[in-house]
DODODREN-826794 format. One record per residue (C-alpha): x, y, z; residue number from 1. Coordinates in nm, 3 decimals. Each point is the difference from the previous one (the first is absolute). Example, Ala and Ser with C-alpha at 12.3 -4.5 7.8 and 13.67 -1.06 7.14 Angstrom:
<rs>
R 1.230 -0.450 0.780 1
R 0.137 0.344 -0.066 2
</rs>
This chain:
<rs>
R -0.438 1.298 -1.990 1
R 0.078 0.218 0.299 2
R 0.004 0.369 -0.075 3
R 0.288 0.037 0.246 4
R 0.275 -0.249 -0.079 5
R 0.230 -0.103 0.285 6
R 0.281 -0.244 -0.074 7
R 0.190 0.049 0.327 8
R 0.012 -0.312 0.214 9
R 0.013 0.006 0.380 10
R 0.228 -0.281 0.120 11
R -0.042 -0.170 0.337 12
R 0.213 -0.284 0.134 13
R -0.225 -0.166 0.258 14
R 0.256 -0.259 0.112 15
R -0.139 -0.330 0.129 16
R -0.380 0.010 0.001 17
R -0.269 -0.268 0.033 18
R -0.172 -0.064 -0.333 19
R -0.348 0.102 0.120 20
R 0.132 0.329 0.143 21
R 0.170 0.091 -0.328 22
R -0.308 -0.097 -0.201 23
R -0.223 0.220 0.216 24
R 0.245 0.288 -0.038 25
R -0.003 -0.036 -0.378 26
R -0.380 0.001 0.005 27
R 0.000 0.321 0.207 28
R 0.222 0.174 -0.257 29
R -0.225 -0.128 -0.277 30
R -0.308 0.137 0.173 31
R 0.162 0.344 0.040 32
R 0.063 0.014 -0.374 33
R -0.349 -0.128 -0.077 34
R -0.145 0.279 0.214 35
R 0.211 0.261 -0.183 36
R -0.130 -0.131 -0.334 37
R -0.357 0.010 0.127 38
R 0.041 0.356 0.126 39
R 0.156 0.109 -0.330 40
R -0.311 -0.107 -0.190 41
R -0.210 0.262 0.174 42
R 0.256 0.267 0.069 43
R 0.153 0.261 -0.228 44
R 0.312 0.017 0.219 45
R 0.157 -0.331 -0.094 46
R 0.239 -0.169 0.241 47
R 0.278 -0.230 -0.115 48
R 0.009 -0.363 0.103 49
R 0.310 -0.143 0.167 50
R 0.232 -0.284 -0.097 51
R 0.179 -0.219 0.251 52
R 0.261 -0.273 0.000 53
R 0.022 -0.212 0.314 54
R 0.282 -0.241 0.083 55
R -0.062 -0.271 0.257 56
R 0.125 -0.334 0.126 57
R -0.272 -0.235 0.121 58
R 0.023 -0.272 0.262 59
R -0.070 -0.340 -0.160 60
R -0.332 0.016 -0.186 61
R -0.172 -0.165 -0.295 62
R -0.244 0.208 -0.204 63
R -0.249 -0.119 -0.261 64
R -0.120 0.219 -0.286 65
R -0.371 0.039 -0.070 66
R 0.011 -0.238 -0.296 67
R 0.245 -0.239 0.167 68
R -0.054 -0.365 0.087 69
R 0.011 -0.081 0.371 70
R 0.131 -0.345 -0.088 71
R 0.331 0.166 -0.084 72
R 0.053 0.044 0.375 73
R 0.148 -0.335 0.100 74
R 0.016 0.064 0.376 75
R -0.295 -0.050 0.235 76
R -0.064 0.225 0.301 77
R 0.206 -0.228 0.223 78
R 0.302 0.027 -0.230 79
R -0.046 0.377 -0.028 80
R 0.019 0.024 0.378 81
R 0.307 -0.223 0.004 82
R 0.188 0.220 -0.248 83
R -0.132 0.320 0.162 84
R -0.176 0.120 -0.314 85
R -0.336 0.170 -0.056 86
R -0.232 -0.018 -0.300 87
R -0.224 0.259 -0.168 88
R -0.236 0.009 -0.294 89
R 0.052 0.335 -0.169 90
R -0.163 0.217 -0.266 91
R 0.305 0.018 -0.227 92
R 0.050 -0.183 -0.327 93
R 0.214 -0.311 -0.030 94
R 0.001 -0.328 0.189 95
R 0.184 -0.096 0.319 96
R 0.333 0.135 0.116 97
R 0.219 0.021 0.307 98
R 0.132 0.307 0.180 99
R 0.265 -0.013 0.268 100
R 0.319 0.137 0.147 101
R 0.273 0.084 -0.249 102
R -0.254 0.074 -0.270 103
R -0.054 0.355 -0.124 104
R -0.371 0.066 -0.044 105
R -0.098 0.317 -0.184 106
R -0.351 0.144 0.002 107
R -0.049 0.284 -0.250 108
R -0.325 0.186 0.061 109
R 0.001 0.202 -0.320 110
R -0.281 0.188 -0.168 111
R 0.060 -0.120 -0.355 112
R -0.197 0.298 -0.131 113
R 0.316 0.192 0.092 114
R 0.197 -0.225 -0.237 115
R -0.199 -0.213 -0.248 116
R -0.321 -0.198 0.032 117
R 0.142 -0.334 -0.105 118
R 0.036 -0.285 0.252 119
R 0.195 -0.215 -0.245 120
R 0.257 0.277 -0.046 121
R 0.011 0.051 0.377 122
R 0.084 -0.367 0.059 123
R 0.270 0.003 -0.268 124
R 0.149 0.312 0.159 125
R 0.006 -0.164 0.343 126
R 0.183 -0.293 -0.157 127
R 0.243 0.241 -0.165 128
R 0.085 0.158 0.337 129
R 0.097 -0.342 0.136 130
R 0.185 -0.105 -0.318 131
R 0.213 0.316 0.021 132
R 0.057 -0.052 0.373 133
R 0.121 -0.357 -0.054 134
R 0.230 0.124 -0.275 135
R 0.175 0.219 0.260 136
R 0.088 -0.324 0.181 137
R 0.106 -0.185 -0.317 138
R -0.314 -0.215 -0.010 139
R -0.186 -0.023 -0.332 140
R -0.373 0.031 0.071 141
R -0.250 -0.069 -0.276 142
R -0.370 -0.005 -0.077 143
R -0.175 -0.331 -0.067 144
R -0.283 0.024 -0.253 145
R -0.339 -0.039 0.168 146
R 0.154 -0.012 0.349 147
R 0.019 0.319 0.202 148
R 0.313 0.077 0.200 149
R 0.372 -0.026 -0.061 150
R 0.175 -0.325 -0.085 151
R 0.344 -0.142 -0.067 152
R 0.094 -0.230 -0.288 153
R -0.338 0.025 -0.171 154
R -0.065 -0.283 -0.247 155
R 0.243 -0.237 0.171 156
R -0.093 -0.302 0.214 157
R 0.143 0.174 0.307 158
R -0.190 0.330 -0.047 159
R -0.071 0.152 0.341 160
R -0.188 0.297 0.141 161
R 0.179 0.263 0.203 162
R -0.274 0.263 0.033 163
R -0.375 -0.056 0.029 164
R -0.259 0.268 -0.082 165
R -0.369 0.043 0.061 166
R -0.203 0.320 -0.008 167
R -0.348 0.143 0.021 168
R -0.125 0.334 -0.132 169
R -0.307 0.199 0.108 170
R -0.085 0.306 -0.208 171
R 0.355 -0.028 -0.138 172
R 0.159 0.004 0.347 173
R 0.231 -0.297 0.054 174
R 0.038 -0.226 0.302 175
R 0.236 -0.288 0.087 176
R 0.311 -0.038 -0.215 177
R 0.320 -0.205 -0.015 178
R 0.201 -0.235 0.221 179
R 0.370 -0.032 -0.084 180
R 0.186 -0.290 0.157 181
R 0.324 0.148 0.132 182
R 0.119 -0.211 0.297 183
R -0.325 -0.193 0.028 184
R -0.024 -0.340 0.171 185
R -0.116 -0.195 -0.304 186
R -0.103 -0.303 0.206 187
R -0.329 0.178 0.066 188
R -0.092 -0.035 -0.367 189
R -0.010 -0.378 0.048 190
R -0.341 0.037 0.164 191
R -0.166 0.154 -0.306 192
R -0.015 -0.033 -0.377 193
R 0.138 0.352 -0.061 194
R -0.232 0.208 -0.216 195
R -0.179 -0.327 -0.086 196
R 0.282 -0.098 -0.240 197
R 0.103 -0.360 0.062 198
R 0.297 -0.045 -0.230 199
R 0.219 0.295 0.102 200
R 0.198 0.074 0.314 201
R 0.082 0.319 0.188 202
R 0.333 0.155 0.081 203
R 0.152 0.299 0.180 204
R 0.280 0.245 -0.062 205
R 0.190 -0.167 0.282 206
R -0.028 -0.342 -0.163 207
R 0.103 0.131 -0.341 208
R 0.298 0.197 0.131 209
R 0.092 -0.263 0.262 210
R 0.032 0.265 0.269 211
R -0.219 0.216 0.220 212
R -0.105 0.317 -0.180 213
R 0.002 0.347 0.156 214
R -0.373 0.068 0.046 215
R 0.042 0.377 0.018 216
R 0.190 0.002 -0.330 217
R -0.287 -0.188 -0.164 218
R -0.248 0.255 0.136 219
R 0.208 0.288 -0.140 220
R 0.018 -0.169 -0.339 221
R -0.376 -0.061 -0.014 222
R -0.071 0.363 0.093 223
R 0.240 0.127 -0.267 224
R -0.155 -0.210 -0.274 225
R -0.356 0.064 0.116 226
R 0.067 0.372 -0.035 227
R 0.146 -0.052 -0.348 228
R -0.262 -0.239 -0.137 229
R -0.294 0.204 0.133 230
R 0.170 0.334 -0.081 231
R -0.072 0.119 0.351 232
R 0.161 0.179 0.290 233
R 0.003 -0.222 0.306 234
R -0.041 0.211 0.313 235
</rs>
């Protein structure tokens, strides 16, 4: 564990950012923390690592996790051009997903040695943040056994996913995160088998509530519950 524990989280709302740009930025923050850890090994004056939470909206993009199946992308390059979407293979866990306008993407770059060294617990806590956020909007989010993310009506024939998650950790520093469908254009999910799961659909807060949802209110709710669940000050 770190000798200097830091549970403060620096929050940055990056607005609309291309996927590759946001990924490179996450990697740069990871590398800064990795360097701090390396320096601490050989230095009596220990320096604390930093924790970040980034919010972004991405232009239309499909991303495939490192263990994902490319066959779950149903659109060829011609179709991707037609629908103005890009495609990336990433180093996160999980299969294929879609990011786009009206979707709140959160990237926590946390040093879990400041919290707990348990990826399973980390994933459950991310899910809890979203479950509590949805509750603020009178939507009942749930976990589905063996399937990461947040779902509605688990165990029923019309179970549907409202928030996808996929992460990576290097030396206990996290990358990637969650994608909550707020006012997302769900037609873009027709070009993939979301998360490689064939028998379940996706939904959004807008679809469930039958009205456009205030995006800024959702952001505020996520920040509030992130602070509570991770017992952290968000700066």
